[in-house]
C-alpha positions in Angstrom: 110.4 130.2 97.8 111.0 126.4 97.3 109.2 123.7 98.9 110.8 123.0 102.3 110.6 119.3 101.6 112.3 119.4 98.2 114.4 116.4 97.8 117.2 116.0 95.1 118.4 113.3 92.8 121.9 112.5 91.4 122.6 113.2 87.7 122.3 109.4 87.1 118.6 109.9 86.8 119.0 112.8 84.1 121.7 111.3 82.2 120.0 107.9 82.2 116.9 109.3 80.6 119.0 110.4 77.6 121.2 107.4 77.3 118.7 105.4 75.4 117.7 108.1 73.0 119.3 109.5 69.9 119.2 113.0 71.1 121.7 115.5 69.6 123.5 117.8 72.1 121.4 120.8 70.8 118.3 118.8 71.4 119.4 117.8 75.0 120.1 121.5 75.6 116.6 122.4 74.6 114.9 119.8 77.0 117.3 120.7 79.8 116.5 124.4 79.4 112.7 123.7 79.4 113.1 121.6 82.5 115.2 124.3 84.3 118.4 122.1 84.4 121.6 123.9 83.8 123.6 122.1 80.8 126.9 122.0 82.8 125.4 119.5 85.3 125.4 116.7 82.6 129.4 116.9 83.0 129.2 117.2 86.9 129.4 113.5 88.2 128.4 114.8 91.7 125.6 117.2 90.3 122.1 117.0 91.5 118.7 118.2 90.4 115.5 118.4 92.2 112.9 115.8 92.0 110.6 118.5 90.5 113.1 119.2 87.7 113.5 115.6 87.0 109.8 114.9 86.8 109.3 117.8 84.5 112.1 116.6 82.0 110.5 113.2 82.2 107.1 114.5 81.2 108.6 116.6 78.4 110.2 113.4 77.0 106.9 111.4 77.4 105.1 114.4 75.4 107.8 114.6 72.6 108.1 110.9 72.2 104.4 110.0 72.8 105.8 107.2 75.2 105.3 107.0 78.8 108.4 104.8 79.2 110.5 107.2 77.0 112.8 105.1 74.9 113.1 102.3 77.5 111.6 99.5 75.5 111.3 98.3 71.7 107.6 99.0 72.0 106.4 102.4 73.3 103.8 103.0 75.7 101.6 105.6 74.2 100.4 108.6 76.1 97.4 107.8 78.2 98.5 104.4 78.9 98.9 105.0 82.7 95.5 106.7 82.7 93.8 103.7 81.2 95.6 101.4 83.4 94.5 103.1 86.6 90.8 103.3 85.1 91.0 99.6 84.8 92.2 99.0 88.3 89.9 101.3 90.3 86.8 99.0 90.5 89.0 96.1 91.7 87.6 94.6 95.0 91.1 94.5 96.6 94.7 95.3 96.1 95.5 91.7 95.0 93.0 91.8 92.3 94.4 95.2 91.1 98.0 94.0 91.2 97.0 90.9 89.2 95.3 93.2 86.6 98.5 95.4 86.6 100.7 92.5 85.8 98.5 91.3 83.0 98.3 94.9 81.5 102.0 95.0 81.0 102.2 91.4 79.9 99.9 92.5 77.0 101.4 96.0 76.1 105.2 95.3 76.6 107.4 92.6 74.8 110.6 93.3 76.7 109.4 93.5 80.5 106.5 92.5 82.5 105.6 92.0 86.1 104.8 88.9 88.2 103.0 88.8 91.6 103.8 85.8 93.9 103.0 84.8 97.5 105.7 83.4 100.0 104.6 82.7 103.5 103.6 85.9 105.2 105.0 88.0 102.3 103.9 88.9 98.7 106.4 90.0 96.1 106.3 91.7 92.9 109.1 90.8 90.2 110.3 92.5 87.1 110.4 89.9 84.4 112.9 91.0 81.8 112.5 89.3 78.6 114.9 91.5 76.8 117.2 94.0 78.0 115.9 97.4 78.1 117.1 100.1 75.5 117.3 102.6 78.0 119.7 102.6 80.9 119.1 99.2 82.6 119.6 100.4 86.3 117.3 103.5 85.7 114.6 101.4 83.9 114.5 98.9 86.8 114.5 101.6 89.4 111.6 103.6 87.8 109.5 100.5 86.9 109.7 99.2 90.4 108.9 102.6 91.9 106.0 102.9 89.5 104.2 99.8 90.9 105.2 100.6 94.5 103.8 104.1 94.3 100.7 103.1 92.3 99.9 100.3 94.8 100.4 102.7 97.7 98.1 105.2 96.2 95.4 102.7 95.4 94.8 101.8 99.0 95.7 105.4 100.4 98.6 103.8 102.5 102.2 103.9 102.4 103.3 100.2 101.7 106.6 99.6 103.5 108.9 97.3 101.6 110.1 94.4 103.7 113.0 93.8 101.2 114.2 94.9 97.8 116.1 92.8 95.4 117.9 94.4 92.6 119.0 92.5 89.4 122.1 94.6 89.0 125.3 95.4 90.9 125.4 98.1 93.6 125.3 101.4 91.8 127.4 104.5 92.8 124.3 106.2 94.1 123.2 103.3 96.2 123.3 105.5 99.4 120.1 107.2 97.8 118.2 103.9 98.3 117.7 104.8 102.0 115.1 107.2 100.9 114.4 105.9 97.4 113.8 102.3 98.7 113.4 102.4 102.4 114.1 98.8 103.6 116.6 96.2 103.1 118.2 96.1 99.7 120.1 93.3 98.2 122.1 93.6 94.9 123.2 91.2 92.2 119.9 89.2 92.7 118.4 86.9 89.9 115.3 89.4 89.6 114.4 92.8 90.7 111.6 92.5 93.3 109.9 94.2 96.0 108.6 92.2 99.2 105.7 93.4 101.3 103.2 92.2 103.9 100.9 89.6 102.3 98.1 91.0 104.5 98.0 94.1 102.5 96.6 92.4 99.4 93.4 92.2 101.2 93.0 96.0 101.5 90.2 97.5 99.4 91.0 100.3 97.0 90.2 103.9 98.3 90.8 106.0 95.2 88.2 107.3 92.7 88.3 108.6 89.2 88.2 112.1 90.8 91.5 111.5 92.6 93.1 110.0 89.7 93.6 113.5 87.8 95.9 115.0 90.4 97.7 111.7 90.9 98.7 111.6 87.2 99.5 115.3 87.1 102.1 114.9 89.7 103.6 111.6 88.2 106.4 110.7 88.6 107.4 113.4 91.2 104.7 111.9 93.7 106.2 108.4 94.0 109.9 108.8 93.6 110.6 109.7 97.4 108.5 108.5 100.0 109.0 109.2 103.7 108.5 106.3 106.2 109.2 108.4 109.4 107.0 106.1 111.4 109.5 103.2 110.6 112.9 104.6 109.9 114.7 106.9 112.3 116.8 108.4 109.5 113.4 109.5 108.0 112.3 111.0 111.3 115.5 113.1 111.7 115.2 114.3 108.1 111.7 115.6 108.7 112.8 117.2 112.0 115.6 119.1 110.5 113.3 120.0 107.6 111.0 121.6 110.3 113.2 124.8 110.6 115.7 122.8 112.7 118.7 122.8 110.2 121.1 124.1 113.0 120.2 121.4 115.4 123.0 119.3 116.8 123.2 115.6 117.5 122.4 116.2 121.1 119.4 118.5 120.5 118.0 115.9 117.9 118.4 113.1 120.4 116.7 115.0 123.0 113.7 116.0 120.9 113.3 112.3 119.8 113.7 111.1 123.5 116.6 109.1 122.7 120.2 109.1 124.2 122.9 110.2 121.8 124.4 106.6 121.9 121.1 104.9 121.2 120.3 107.4 118.3 123.8 106.8 116.8 123.6 102.9 117.1 120.1 102.9 115.6 121.3 105.1 112.7 124.3 102.8 112.1 122.0 99.8 111.8 120.0 101.7 109.0 123.4 102.4 107.3 123.9 106.0 107.9 124.7 108.6 110.6 123.5 111.9 111.9 126.1 114.1 110.1 125.3 112.4 106.8 121.5 113.0 107.2 122.2 116.6 108.3 124.4 117.1 105.2 121.8 115.6 102.8 119.1 117.8 104.2 121.2 121.0 103.9 122.6 119.9 100.4 118.9 119.5 99.1 117.6 122.8 100.7 120.6 124.6 99.2 119.8 123.2 95.8 116.2 123.9 96.1 116.8 127.6 97.1 119.5 128.0 94.3 117.0 126.7 91.8 113.8 128.3 92.9 114.7 131.5 94.6 117.1 134.5 94.4 118.1 134.5 98.0 121.5 136.0 98.6 124.2 133.3 99.1 125.2 134.9 102.4 121.7 134.6 103.7 121.3 131.2 102.3 124.6 130.1 104.3 123.0 131.5 107.4 119.8 129.8 106.9 121.6 126.5 106.6 123.6 127.0 109.6 126.9 127.8 108.2 129.0 130.4 110.1 130.0 132.2 106.8 129.8 131.9 103.1 133.4 130.3 102.5 132.3 127.5 104.9 129.1 127.0 102.8 131.0 127.1 99.6 133.5 124.4 100.8 130.7 122.1 102.0 128.6 122.6 98.9 131.4 121.8 96.6 132.1 118.7 98.7 128.5 117.6 98.2 128.0 118.4 94.5 131.5 118.8 93.1 130.4 122.6 92.3 130.2 125.8 94.2 126.7 127.5 94.9 127.6 130.2 92.6 127.9 127.7 89.7 124.4 126.5 90.3 123.1 130.2 90.5 124.8 131.2 87.5 123.5 128.1 85.6 120.0 129.1 86.7 120.7 132.7 85.6 121.9 131.6 82.2 118.7 129.7 81.6 116.7 132.7 82.5 118.7 134.8 80.0 118.3 132.1 77.2 114.6 132.0 77.8 114.4 136.0 77.7 116.3 135.9 74.4 
């Protein structure tokens, strides 16, 4: 059975990985097959994959190219670069010293891009310094490089670092609605530099990780730092976790009561976060549907009932609206991969 907390990503993240590479259609097909991603999704603008599938594809490219930033820059980061980076950070006396070392590490290894740590009042911020345009998909490179430093910094102090603000040095992408979970916080586009702001006091935090905890961290990368829940700060995240806890059929009124809020107050607070209850519920059901279609053989009728739909036609209509394809297309795509492996 799939992980109940499975999240999904739009195909931007998959197609973006291939954009900076000279991979033939046949080679792409082979990599997608190994990652368990049906080929038809590359031509499905609304298609989605699980974070696990994307992470596996990323690791396959890293291994094949011997580049932990696969095709992003003019100079590759050879396999093991992230491990040696982390080993060089673990004995730092504070997060500030660790992040300073982190910035220096990339300044030495990369010509195209580096990081810079600055302080401004009660905030600290890390910027991506783009010396040359990346060879890979620029938006994806900025997204992943910023998520890398955020995920690594949070892991080092064993505490989720809530962003105060995110600046993006690119125009608002079509998948910007994903940023509510990808970058929980205020996000601004068309900025001079891509940056992440956080509480300056966190720089004083000691590092709480060891060499022993580094191994499982690296094995899960980049899956473990792409989506991070901030249910203690964002109502949308609290509602998503509530629905995932076997409450997929819950109504707005039931969720409001469970969270000790009035329906009006809940709706107002969600609007301030840029979303609404039905959008969150649809996202959860969509992600759960894709996870089950990818990782299980649960019959479609049973899946429709599990997700709270009255019947299979209702589920088909909703799923096609969410992804541009029917649940059957995802299931057939999975089965074709299985047959290809068996052959």
